[in-house]
PDB file as gemmi writes it, atoms N, CA and C in Angstrom:
CRYST1    1.000    1.000    1.000  90.00  90.00  90.00 P 1                      
ATOM      1  N   UNK A   1     169.572 113.417 131.045  1.00  0.00           N  
ATOM      2  CA  UNK A   1     168.933 114.564 132.334  1.00  0.00           C  
ATOM      3  C   UNK A   1     168.480 115.548 131.278  1.00  0.00           C  
ATOM      4  N   UNK A   2     169.293 115.441 129.425  1.00  0.00           N  
ATOM      5  CA  UNK A   2     168.457 116.636 129.123  1.00  0.00           C  
ATOM      6  C   UNK A   2     168.539 116.191 127.961  1.00  0.00           C  
ATOM      7  N   UNK A   3     167.154 116.461 127.205  1.00  0.00           N  
ATOM      8  CA  UNK A   3     167.248 116.177 125.468  1.00  0.00           C  
ATOM      9  C   UNK A   3     167.274 117.746 124.485  1.00  0.00           C  
ATOM     10  N   UNK A   4     167.719 117.169 123.495  1.00  0.00           N  
ATOM     11  CA  UNK A   4     167.192 118.122 122.531  1.00  0.00           C  
ATOM     12  C   UNK A   4     166.729 118.090 121.722  1.00  0.00           C  
ATOM     13  N   UNK A   5     165.591 119.109 121.108  1.00  0.00           N  
ATOM     14  CA  UNK A   5     164.498 119.545 121.032  1.00  0.00           C  
ATOM     15  C   UNK A   5     164.202 120.742 119.499  1.00  0.00           C  
ATOM     16  N   UNK A   6     164.065 120.334 118.471  1.00  0.00           N  
ATOM     17  CA  UNK A   6     163.625 121.346 117.700  1.00  0.00           C  
ATOM     18  C   UNK A   6     162.493 122.140 117.635  1.00  0.00           C  
ATOM     19  N   UNK A   7     162.334 123.517 118.200  1.00  0.00           N  
ATOM     20  CA  UNK A   7     161.071 124.463 118.142  1.00  0.00           C  
ATOM     21  C   UNK A   7     161.055 124.958 117.040  1.00  0.00           C  
ATOM     22  N   UNK A   8     159.879 124.878 116.737  1.00  0.00           N  
ATOM     23  CA  UNK A   8     159.806 125.585 115.199  1.00  0.00           C  
ATOM     24  C   UNK A   8     158.829 126.895 115.809  1.00  0.00           C  
ATOM     25  N   UNK A   9     159.232 127.648 115.117  1.00  0.00           N  
ATOM     26  CA  UNK A   9     158.974 128.989 115.066  1.00  0.00           C  
ATOM     27  C   UNK A   9     158.572 129.630 114.171  1.00  0.00           C  
ATOM     28  N   UNK A  10     157.943 128.827 113.470  1.00  0.00           N  
ATOM     29  CA  UNK A  10     157.050 129.197 111.933  1.00  0.00           C  
ATOM     30  C   UNK A  10     155.758 128.322 112.086  1.00  0.00           C  
ATOM     31  N   UNK A  11     154.693 128.428 111.287  1.00  0.00           N  
ATOM     32  CA  UNK A  11     153.911 127.457 110.961  1.00  0.00           C  
ATOM     33  C   UNK A  11     153.833 126.879 110.066  1.00  0.00           C  
ATOM     34  N   UNK A  12     154.157 124.969 110.687  1.00  0.00           N  
ATOM     35  CA  UNK A  12     154.565 124.206 109.585  1.00  0.00           C  
ATOM     36  C   UNK A  12     153.382 124.469 108.867  1.00  0.00           C  
ATOM     37  N   UNK A  13     152.071 124.715 108.899  1.00  0.00           N  
ATOM     38  CA  UNK A  13     151.035 124.572 107.929  1.00  0.00           C  
ATOM     39  C   UNK A  13     150.547 125.151 107.302  1.00  0.00           C  
ATOM     40  N   UNK A  14     151.636 126.271 107.203  1.00  0.00           N  
ATOM     41  CA  UNK A  14     151.932 127.612 106.185  1.00  0.00           C  
ATOM     42  C   UNK A  14     152.579 127.062 104.625  1.00  0.00           C  
ATOM     43  N   UNK A  15     151.651 126.088 103.760  1.00  0.00           N  
ATOM     44  CA  UNK A  15     152.640 126.114 102.732  1.00  0.00           C  
ATOM     45  C   UNK A  15     153.733 126.809 101.626  1.00  0.00           C  
ATOM     46  N   UNK A  16     153.302 128.086 102.261  1.00  0.00           N  
ATOM     47  CA  UNK A  16     154.047 129.068 101.508  1.00  0.00           C  
ATOM     48  C   UNK A  16     155.629 130.128 102.492  1.00  0.00           C  
ATOM     49  N   UNK A  17     155.493 129.174 103.526  1.00  0.00           N  
ATOM     50  CA  UNK A  17     156.709 129.767 104.490  1.00  0.00           C  
ATOM     51  C   UNK A  17     157.668 128.555 104.582  1.00  0.00           C  
ATOM     52  N   UNK A  18     158.597 129.298 104.516  1.00  0.00           N  
ATOM     53  CA  UNK A  18     159.641 127.506 105.126  1.00  0.00           C  
ATOM     54  C   UNK A  18     159.617 127.680 106.775  1.00  0.00           C  
ATOM     55  N   UNK A  19     159.583 126.064 107.552  1.00  0.00           N  
ATOM     56  CA  UNK A  19     159.418 125.957 108.126  1.00  0.00           C  
ATOM     57  C   UNK A  19     160.680 125.798 108.645  1.00  0.00           C  
ATOM     58  N   UNK A  20     160.861 127.127 110.047  1.00  0.00           N  
ATOM     59  CA  UNK A  20     162.568 127.252 111.012  1.00  0.00           C  
ATOM     60  C   UNK A  20     161.943 127.149 112.146  1.00  0.00           C  
ATOM     61  N   UNK A  21     162.146 126.583 112.826  1.00  0.00           N  
ATOM     62  CA  UNK A  21     163.512 125.871 114.182  1.00  0.00           C  
ATOM     63  C   UNK A  21     164.482 126.325 114.395  1.00  0.00           C  
ATOM     64  N   UNK A  22     164.814 126.966 116.303  1.00  0.00           N  
ATOM     65  CA  UNK A  22     165.603 126.805 117.053  1.00  0.00           C  
ATOM     66  C   UNK A  22     165.890 125.683 117.899  1.00  0.00           C  
ATOM     67  N   UNK A  23     167.039 125.240 117.851  1.00  0.00           N  
ATOM     68  CA  UNK A  23     167.403 123.941 119.203  1.00  0.00           C  
ATOM     69  C   UNK A  23     166.954 124.576 120.460  1.00  0.00           C  
ATOM     70  N   UNK A  24     166.549 123.731 120.917  1.00  0.00           N  
ATOM     71  CA  UNK A  24     166.058 124.006 122.503  1.00  0.00           C  
ATOM     72  C   UNK A  24     166.739 122.529 123.313  1.00  0.00           C  
ATOM     73  N   UNK A  25     167.369 122.704 124.847  1.00  0.00           N  
ATOM     74  CA  UNK A  25     167.365 121.477 125.427  1.00  0.00           C  
ATOM     75  C   UNK A  25     166.396 121.712 127.290  1.00  0.00           C  
ATOM     76  N   UNK A  26     166.053 120.453 126.451  1.00  0.00           N  
ATOM     77  CA  UNK A  26     165.365 120.611 128.157  1.00  0.00           C  
ATOM     78  C   UNK A  26     165.515 119.430 129.422  1.00  0.00           C  
ATOM     79  N   UNK A  27     165.205 119.943 130.112  1.00  0.00           N  
ATOM     80  CA  UNK A  27     165.845 118.922 131.407  1.00  0.00           C  
ATOM     81  C   UNK A  27     164.579 118.001 131.881  1.00  0.00           C  
ATOM     82  N   UNK A  28     165.183 117.228 131.900  1.00  0.00           N  
ATOM     83  CA  UNK A  28     163.875 115.790 131.969  1.00  0.00           C  
ATOM     84  C   UNK A  28     163.717 116.071 133.444  1.00  0.00           C  
ATOM     85  N   UNK A  29     164.401 116.467 134.222  1.00  0.00           N  
ATOM     86  CA  UNK A  29     163.571 116.252 135.567  1.00  0.00           C  
ATOM     87  C   UNK A  29     163.102 117.637 136.158  1.00  0.00           C  
ATOM     88  N   UNK A  30     162.784 119.011 135.498  1.00  0.00           N  
ATOM     89  CA  UNK A  30     161.949 119.488 135.423  1.00  0.00           C  
ATOM     90  C   UNK A  30     161.373 120.058 134.517  1.00  0.00           C  
ATOM     91  N   UNK A  31     161.407 119.949 133.692  1.00  0.00           N  
ATOM     92  CA  UNK A  31     160.310 119.899 132.110  1.00  0.00           C  
ATOM     93  C   UNK A  31     160.733 121.234 131.419  1.00  0.00           C  
ATOM     94  N   UNK A  32     161.672 122.135 131.863  1.00  0.00           N  
ATOM     95  CA  UNK A  32     162.111 123.607 131.776  1.00  0.00           C  
ATOM     96  C   UNK A  32     163.077 123.587 129.902  1.00  0.00           C  
ATOM     97  N   UNK A  33     162.381 124.855 129.631  1.00  0.00           N  
ATOM     98  CA  UNK A  33     162.875 124.868 127.949  1.00  0.00           C  
ATOM     99  C   UNK A  33     164.156 125.926 127.856  1.00  0.00           C  
ATOM    100  N   UNK A  34     164.913 126.054 127.547  1.00  0.00           N  
ATOM    101  CA  UNK A  34     166.407 126.866 127.056  1.00  0.00           C  
ATOM    102  C   UNK A  34     166.508 126.514 126.019  1.00  0.00           C  
ATOM    103  N   UNK A  35     165.991 128.058 125.162  1.00  0.00           N  
ATOM    104  CA  UNK A  35     165.895 127.599 124.011  1.00  0.00           C  
ATOM    105  C   UNK A  35     167.640 128.225 123.661  1.00  0.00           C  
ATOM    106  N   UNK A  36     168.314 127.963 122.254  1.00  0.00           N  
ATOM    107  CA  UNK A  36     169.504 128.062 121.995  1.00  0.00           C  
ATOM    108  C   UNK A  36     169.653 129.279 120.638  1.00  0.00           C  
ATOM    109  N   UNK A  37     169.187 130.555 121.139  1.00  0.00           N  
ATOM    110  CA  UNK A  37     169.210 131.467 120.270  1.00  0.00           C  
ATOM    111  C   UNK A  37     170.574 131.523 119.214  1.00  0.00           C  
ATOM    112  N   UNK A  38     170.127 132.170 118.404  1.00  0.00           N  
ATOM    113  CA  UNK A  38     171.372 132.245 117.216  1.00  0.00           C  
ATOM    114  C   UNK A  38     171.707 130.534 116.147  1.00  0.00           C  
ATOM    115  N   UNK A  39     170.320 129.414 116.651  1.00  0.00           N  
ATOM    116  CA  UNK A  39     170.371 128.815 115.422  1.00  0.00           C  
ATOM    117  C   UNK A  39     169.197 128.436 114.921  1.00  0.00           C  
ATOM    118  N   UNK A  40     169.178 128.336 113.937  1.00  0.00           N  
ATOM    119  CA  UNK A  40     167.808 128.612 112.331  1.00  0.00           C  
ATOM    120  C   UNK A  40     168.437 127.690 111.666  1.00  0.00           C  
ATOM    121  N   UNK A  41     167.273 126.980 111.689  1.00  0.00           N  
ATOM    122  CA  UNK A  41     167.079 125.133 111.203  1.00  0.00           C  
ATOM    123  C   UNK A  41     166.262 125.292 110.181  1.00  0.00           C  
ATOM    124  N   UNK A  42     166.301 124.788 109.099  1.00  0.00           N  
ATOM    125  CA  UNK A  42     164.442 124.514 108.245  1.00  0.00           C  
ATOM    126  C   UNK A  42     165.176 123.139 108.306  1.00  0.00           C  
ATOM    127  N   UNK A  43     163.563 123.140 108.962  1.00  0.00           N  
ATOM    128  CA  UNK A  43     163.292 121.609 109.434  1.00  0.00           C  
ATOM    129  C   UNK A  43     162.239 121.250 108.826  1.00  0.00           C  
ATOM    130  N   UNK A  44     161.741 120.854 107.690  1.00  0.00           N  
ATOM    131  CA  UNK A  44     160.550 120.254 106.353  1.00  0.00           C  
ATOM    132  C   UNK A  44     160.855 118.611 107.090  1.00  0.00           C  
ATOM    133  N   UNK A  45     159.582 118.201 106.887  1.00  0.00           N  
ATOM    134  CA  UNK A  45     159.642 117.231 106.893  1.00  0.00           C  
ATOM    135  C   UNK A  45     160.750 116.350 108.062  1.00  0.00           C  
ATOM    136  N   UNK A  46     160.491 117.100 109.064  1.00  0.00           N  
ATOM    137  CA  UNK A  46     161.132 116.245 110.139  1.00  0.00           C  
ATOM    138  C   UNK A  46     162.726 115.534 110.152  1.00  0.00           C  
ATOM    139  N   UNK A  47     163.358 116.216 109.367  1.00  0.00           N  
ATOM    140  CA  UNK A  47     164.678 116.075 108.875  1.00  0.00           C  
ATOM    141  C   UNK A  47     165.388 116.701 109.510  1.00  0.00           C  
ATOM    142  N   UNK A  48     165.920 116.596 110.364  1.00  0.00           N  
ATOM    143  CA  UNK A  48     166.926 117.108 111.834  1.00  0.00           C  
ATOM    144  C   UNK A  48     167.511 116.045 112.576  1.00  0.00           C  
ATOM    145  N   UNK A  49     168.656 116.539 112.998  1.00  0.00           N  
ATOM    146  CA  UNK A  49     169.558 115.086 113.927  1.00  0.00           C  
ATOM    147  C   UNK A  49     169.980 116.534 114.862  1.00  0.00           C  
ATOM    148  N   UNK A  50     170.542 115.383 115.977  1.00  0.00           N  
ATOM    149  CA  UNK A  50     171.076 116.029 117.301  1.00  0.00           C  
ATOM    150  C   UNK A  50     171.855 114.904 117.448  1.00  0.00           C  
ATOM    151  N   UNK A  51     173.021 115.429 117.938  1.00  0.00           N  
ATOM    152  CA  UNK A  51     174.350 114.820 118.775  1.00  0.00           C  
ATOM    153  C   UNK A  51     175.208 114.706 119.675  1.00  0.00           C  
ATOM    154  N   UNK A  52     174.894 114.407 120.987  1.00  0.00           N  
ATOM    155  CA  UNK A  52     175.882 114.846 122.407  1.00  0.00           C  
ATOM    156  C   UNK A  52     177.030 113.827 121.788  1.00  0.00           C  
ATOM    157  N   UNK A  53     177.816 115.339 122.352  1.00  0.00           N  
ATOM    158  CA  UNK A  53     179.012 114.688 121.838  1.00  0.00           C  
ATOM    159  C   UNK A  53     179.655 113.929 123.642  1.00  0.00           C  
ATOM    160  N   UNK A  54     180.885 113.237 123.780  1.00  0.00           N  
ATOM    161  CA  UNK A  54     181.222 112.915 124.750  1.00  0.00           C  
ATOM    162  C   UNK A  54     181.875 113.457 125.769  1.00  0.00           C  
ATOM    163  N   UNK A  55     181.251 113.723 127.401  1.00  0.00           N  
ATOM    164  CA  UNK A  55     181.363 115.001 128.776  1.00  0.00           C  
ATOM    165  C   UNK A  55     179.950 115.321 128.754  1.00  0.00           C  
ATOM    166  N   UNK A  56     178.947 115.088 128.040  1.00  0.00           N  
ATOM    167  CA  UNK A  56     177.803 115.702 128.039  1.00  0.00           C  
ATOM    168  C   UNK A  56     177.635 117.653 127.710  1.00  0.00           C  
ATOM    169  N   UNK A  57     178.960 118.059 127.282  1.00  0.00           N  
ATOM    170  CA  UNK A  57     178.104 119.266 127.726  1.00  0.00           C  
ATOM    171  C   UNK A  57     177.960 120.626 126.444  1.00  0.00           C  
ATOM    172  N   UNK A  58     178.652 119.501 125.117  1.00  0.00           N  
ATOM    173  CA  UNK A  58     178.373 119.600 123.570  1.00  0.00           C  
ATOM    174  C   UNK A  58     178.189 119.045 123.184  1.00  0.00           C  
ATOM    175  N   UNK A  59     177.312 119.632 121.899  1.00  0.00           N  
ATOM    176  CA  UNK A  59     176.311 118.746 121.118  1.00  0.00           C  
ATOM    177  C   UNK A  59     176.203 119.358 119.351  1.00  0.00           C  
ATOM    178  N   UNK A  60     176.570 118.464 118.776  1.00  0.00           N  
ATOM    179  CA  UNK A  60     176.165 118.743 117.363  1.00  0.00           C  
ATOM    180  C   UNK A  60     174.615 118.887 116.711  1.00  0.00           C  
ATOM    181  N   UNK A  61     174.299 119.764 115.796  1.00  0.00           N  
ATOM    182  CA  UNK A  61     172.696 119.387 115.292  1.00  0.00           C  
ATOM    183  C   UNK A  61     172.605 119.569 113.964  1.00  0.00           C  
ATOM    184  N   UNK A  62     171.937 119.233 112.992  1.00  0.00           N  
ATOM    185  CA  UNK A  62     171.641 120.011 111.713  1.00  0.00           C  
ATOM    186  C   UNK A  62     169.943 119.543 111.253  1.00  0.00           C  
ATOM    187  N   UNK A  63     169.984 119.835 110.267  1.00  0.00           N  
ATOM    188  CA  UNK A  63     168.741 119.937 109.608  1.00  0.00           C  
ATOM    189  C   UNK A  63     168.765 120.529 107.823  1.00  0.00           C  
ATOM    190  N   UNK A  64     167.701 120.287 107.646  1.00  0.00           N  
ATOM    191  CA  UNK A  64     167.669 120.684 105.577  1.00  0.00           C  
ATOM    192  C   UNK A  64     168.696 121.539 105.585  1.00  0.00           C  
ATOM    193  N   UNK A  65     169.105 122.623 106.864  1.00  0.00           N  
ATOM    194  CA  UNK A  65     169.627 123.555 105.878  1.00  0.00           C  
ATOM    195  C   UNK A  65     169.966 123.850 107.384  1.00  0.00           C  
ATOM    196  N   UNK A  66     171.044 124.468 107.758  1.00  0.00           N  
ATOM    197  CA  UNK A  66     171.537 125.035 109.409  1.00  0.00           C  
ATOM    198  C   UNK A  66     172.506 123.653 109.951  1.00  0.00           C  
ATOM    199  N   UNK A  67     173.436 123.780 110.085  1.00  0.00           N  
ATOM    200  CA  UNK A  67     174.123 122.250 111.452  1.00  0.00           C  
ATOM    201  C   UNK A  67     174.410 123.730 112.470  1.00  0.00           C  
ATOM    202  N   UNK A  68     175.241 123.014 113.567  1.00  0.00           N  
ATOM    203  CA  UNK A  68     175.562 124.257 114.756  1.00  0.00           C  
ATOM    204  C   UNK A  68     176.260 122.694 115.452  1.00  0.00           C  
ATOM    205  N   UNK A  69     177.438 123.676 116.229  1.00  0.00           N  
ATOM    206  CA  UNK A  69     178.072 123.450 117.317  1.00  0.00           C  
ATOM    207  C   UNK A  69     177.706 123.874 118.341  1.00  0.00           C  
ATOM    208  N   UNK A  70     177.324 123.394 119.804  1.00  0.00           N  
ATOM    209  CA  UNK A  70     176.375 124.475 120.516  1.00  0.00           C  
ATOM    210  C   UNK A  70     177.221 123.992 122.390  1.00  0.00           C  
ATOM    211  N   UNK A  71     177.482 124.858 122.841  1.00  0.00           N  
ATOM    212  CA  UNK A  71     178.051 124.486 124.235  1.00  0.00           C  
ATOM    213  C   UNK A  71     176.473 124.661 124.852  1.00  0.00           C  
ATOM    214  N   UNK A  72     176.195 123.132 125.537  1.00  0.00           N  
ATOM    215  CA  UNK A  72     175.011 123.234 126.662  1.00  0.00           C  
ATOM    216  C   UNK A  72     175.457 123.984 127.787  1.00  0.00           C  
ATOM    217  N   UNK A  73     175.926 124.179 127.812  1.00  0.00           N  
ATOM    218  CA  UNK A  73     176.014 124.961 129.405  1.00  0.00           C  
ATOM    219  C   UNK A  73     175.558 127.130 129.544  1.00  0.00           C  
ATOM    220  N   UNK A  74     176.393 127.214 128.070  1.00  0.00           N  
ATOM    221  CA  UNK A  74     176.407 128.709 128.124  1.00  0.00           C  
ATOM    222  C   UNK A  74     175.380 128.575 126.955  1.00  0.00           C  
ATOM    223  N   UNK A  75     174.658 127.895 126.065  1.00  0.00           N  
ATOM    224  CA  UNK A  75     174.033 128.154 125.118  1.00  0.00           C  
ATOM    225  C   UNK A  75     175.028 128.497 123.601  1.00  0.00           C  
ATOM    226  N   UNK A  76     175.654 128.495 124.007  1.00  0.00           N  
ATOM    227  CA  UNK A  76     176.356 129.642 122.858  1.00  0.00           C  
ATOM    228  C   UNK A  76     176.635 128.686 121.757  1.00  0.00           C  
ATOM    229  N   UNK A  77     176.489 128.866 120.284  1.00  0.00           N  
ATOM    230  CA  UNK A  77     175.640 128.486 119.069  1.00  0.00           C  
ATOM    231  C   UNK A  77     176.510 128.782 117.675  1.00  0.00           C  
ATOM    232  N   UNK A  78     177.629 127.821 117.010  1.00  0.00           N  
ATOM    233  CA  UNK A  78     178.297 128.201 116.177  1.00  0.00           C  
ATOM    234  C   UNK A  78     178.161 127.755 114.521  1.00  0.00           C  
ATOM    235  N   UNK A  79     178.731 127.913 113.766  1.00  0.00           N  
ATOM    236  CA  UNK A  79     177.775 126.917 112.608  1.00  0.00           C  
ATOM    237  C   UNK A  79     178.916 125.911 112.514  1.00  0.00           C  
ATOM    238  N   UNK A  80     178.525 124.702 112.124  1.00  0.00           N  
ATOM    239  CA  UNK A  80     179.201 123.706 111.936  1.00  0.00           C  
ATOM    240  C   UNK A  80     179.062 122.968 110.626  1.00  0.00           C  
ATOM    241  N   UNK A  81     180.090 122.419 110.204  1.00  0.00           N  
ATOM    242  CA  UNK A  81     179.820 120.936 108.801  1.00  0.00           C  
ATOM    243  C   UNK A  81     180.744 120.606 109.080  1.00  0.00           C  
ATOM    244  N   UNK A  82     180.898 119.385 108.805  1.00  0.00           N  
ATOM    245  CA  UNK A  82     182.108 118.294 108.379  1.00  0.00           C  
ATOM    246  C   UNK A  82     182.767 118.566 107.440  1.00  0.00           C  
ATOM    247  N   UNK A  83     182.122 119.243 106.203  1.00  0.00           N  
ATOM    248  CA  UNK A  83     182.531 119.304 105.027  1.00  0.00           C  
ATOM    249  C   UNK A  83     183.725 120.723 105.031  1.00  0.00           C  
ATOM    250  N   UNK A  84     183.842 121.540 106.002  1.00  0.00           N  
ATOM    251  CA  UNK A  84     184.459 122.758 106.250  1.00  0.00           C  
ATOM    252  C   UNK A  84     183.728 123.942 105.943  1.00  0.00           C  
ATOM    253  N   UNK A  85     182.406 123.808 105.753  1.00  0.00           N  
ATOM    254  CA  UNK A  85     182.071 125.335 104.646  1.00  0.00           C  
ATOM    255  C   UNK A  85     180.840 125.018 105.332  1.00  0.00           C  
ATOM    256  N   UNK A  86     180.703 125.823 106.632  1.00  0.00           N  
ATOM    257  CA  UNK A  86     179.789 126.389 107.721  1.00  0.00           C  
ATOM    258  C   UNK A  86     178.727 127.158 106.745  1.00  0.00           C  
ATOM    259  N   UNK A  87     177.427 126.721 107.170  1.00  0.00           N  
ATOM    260  CA  UNK A  87     176.146 127.255 106.676  1.00  0.00           C  
ATOM    261  C   UNK A  87     175.971 127.490 105.472  1.00  0.00           C  
ATOM    262  N   UNK A  88     177.010 126.400 104.803  1.00  0.00           N  
ATOM    263  CA  UNK A  88     175.906 124.986 103.188  1.00  0.00           C  
ATOM    264  C   UNK A  88     175.300 124.640 103.913  1.00  0.00           C  
ATOM    265  N   UNK A  89     173.913 124.702 102.514  1.00  0.00           N  
ATOM    266  CA  UNK A  89     173.106 123.807 102.467  1.00  0.00           C  
ATOM    267  C   UNK A  89     173.331 122.320 103.038  1.00  0.00           C  
ATOM    268  N   UNK A  90     172.474 121.488 104.459  1.00  0.00           N  
ATOM    269  CA  UNK A  90     173.719 120.005 104.631  1.00  0.00           C  
ATOM    270  C   UNK A  90     173.155 118.758 103.254  1.00  0.00           C  
ATOM    271  N   UNK A  91     172.024 118.782 102.348  1.00  0.00           N  
ATOM    272  CA  UNK A  91     171.933 118.520 102.236  1.00  0.00           C  
ATOM    273  C   UNK A  91     172.842 118.103 100.422  1.00  0.00           C  
ATOM    274  N   UNK A  92     173.644 119.596 100.398  1.00  0.00           N  
ATOM    275  CA  UNK A  92     174.481 119.927  98.971  1.00  0.00           C  
ATOM    276  C   UNK A  92     175.899 119.743  99.749  1.00  0.00           C  
ATOM    277  N   UNK A  93     176.440 119.688 100.548  1.00  0.00           N  
ATOM    278  CA  UNK A  93     177.202 119.608 101.415  1.00  0.00           C  
ATOM    279  C   UNK A  93     178.380 118.720 101.436  1.00  0.00           C  
ATOM    280  N   UNK A  94     178.077 117.186 101.441  1.00  0.00           N  
ATOM    281  CA  UNK A  94     178.988 115.837 101.358  1.00  0.00           C  
ATOM    282  C   UNK A  94     178.764 115.467 102.953  1.00  0.00           C  
ATOM    283  N   UNK A  95     177.917 116.446 104.026  1.00  0.00           N  
ATOM    284  CA  UNK A  95     177.976 115.916 104.776  1.00  0.00           C  
ATOM    285  C   UNK A  95     177.558 114.427 105.204  1.00  0.00           C  
ATOM    286  N   UNK A  96     177.748 114.361 106.284  1.00  0.00           N  
ATOM    287  CA  UNK A  96     176.893 112.690 106.773  1.00  0.00           C  
ATOM    288  C   UNK A  96     175.619 112.859 107.237  1.00  0.00           C  
ATOM    289  N   UNK A  97     174.993 113.788 106.610  1.00  0.00           N  
ATOM    290  CA  UNK A  97     173.693 114.157 106.736  1.00  0.00           C  
ATOM    291  C   UNK A  97     172.983 114.042 107.430  1.00  0.00           C  
ATOM    292  N   UNK A  98     171.892 112.499 107.842  1.00  0.00           N  
ATOM    293  CA  UNK A  98     171.391 112.650 108.979  1.00  0.00           C  
ATOM    294  C   UNK A  98     171.723 111.662 110.182  1.00  0.00           C  
ATOM    295  N   UNK A  99     173.204 111.038 109.832  1.00  0.00           N  
ATOM    296  CA  UNK A  99     173.489 110.081 110.333  1.00  0.00           C  
ATOM    297  C   UNK A  99     175.060 109.695 111.625  1.00  0.00           C  
ATOM    298  N   UNK A 100     174.752 110.126 112.375  1.00  0.00           N  
ATOM    299  CA  UNK A 100     176.697 110.518 113.490  1.00  0.00           C  
ATOM    300  C   UNK A 100     176.724 110.273 113.942  1.00  0.00           C  
ATOM    301  N   UNK A 101     177.617 108.999 114.181  1.00  0.00           N  
ATOM    302  CA  UNK A 101     178.178 108.873 115.193  1.00  0.00           C  
ATOM    303  C   UNK A 101     179.855 108.748 115.498  1.00  0.00           C  
ATOM    304  N   UNK A 102     179.484 109.384 117.259  1.00  0.00           N  
ATOM    305  CA  UNK A 102     180.471 109.668 117.951  1.00  0.00           C  
ATOM    306  C   UNK A 102     181.657 108.814 118.384  1.00  0.00           C  
ATOM    307  N   UNK A 103     182.404 108.642 118.293  1.00  0.00           N  
ATOM    308  CA  UNK A 103     183.278 107.049 118.912  1.00  0.00           C  
ATOM    309  C   UNK A 103     184.118 107.835 120.281  1.00  0.00           C  
ATOM    310  N   UNK A 104     184.370 107.256 121.603  1.00  0.00           N  
ATOM    311  CA  UNK A 104     185.208 107.680 122.041  1.00  0.00           C  
ATOM    312  C   UNK A 104     186.900 107.500 121.712  1.00  0.00           C  
ATOM    313  N   UNK A 105     187.544 108.799 122.382  1.00  0.00           N  
ATOM    314  CA  UNK A 105     189.105 108.450 122.013  1.00  0.00           C  
ATOM    315  C   UNK A 105     189.344 107.157 123.150  1.00  0.00           C  
ATOM    316  N   UNK A 106     190.033 105.910 122.193  1.00  0.00           N  
ATOM    317  CA  UNK A 106     190.923 104.883 122.919  1.00  0.00           C  
ATOM    318  C   UNK A 106     191.690 104.754 124.583  1.00  0.00           C  
TER     319      UNK A 106                                                      
END                                                                             
């Protein structure tokens, strides 16, 4: 019933500006959009990912630069990295980049 989206905050047609986005959570019943302030992702070439964690109240998301763990209820976000270096450019971090799979505990 919720969809994570990347909301572009810059002009994607401007070749001199890095395209930045913030995360948004859309209620698919009402269409209401809630922005997750505090997220700042570089979203060039549609290279971003988001994955809901089991339970549906938290998610992780990342893009060309910037990755976050988000509480969907409070919209609180904190930098996140699988490599242990939050804020590091994901392309050079050794992170899983754009393929995340979360397995439930048996």
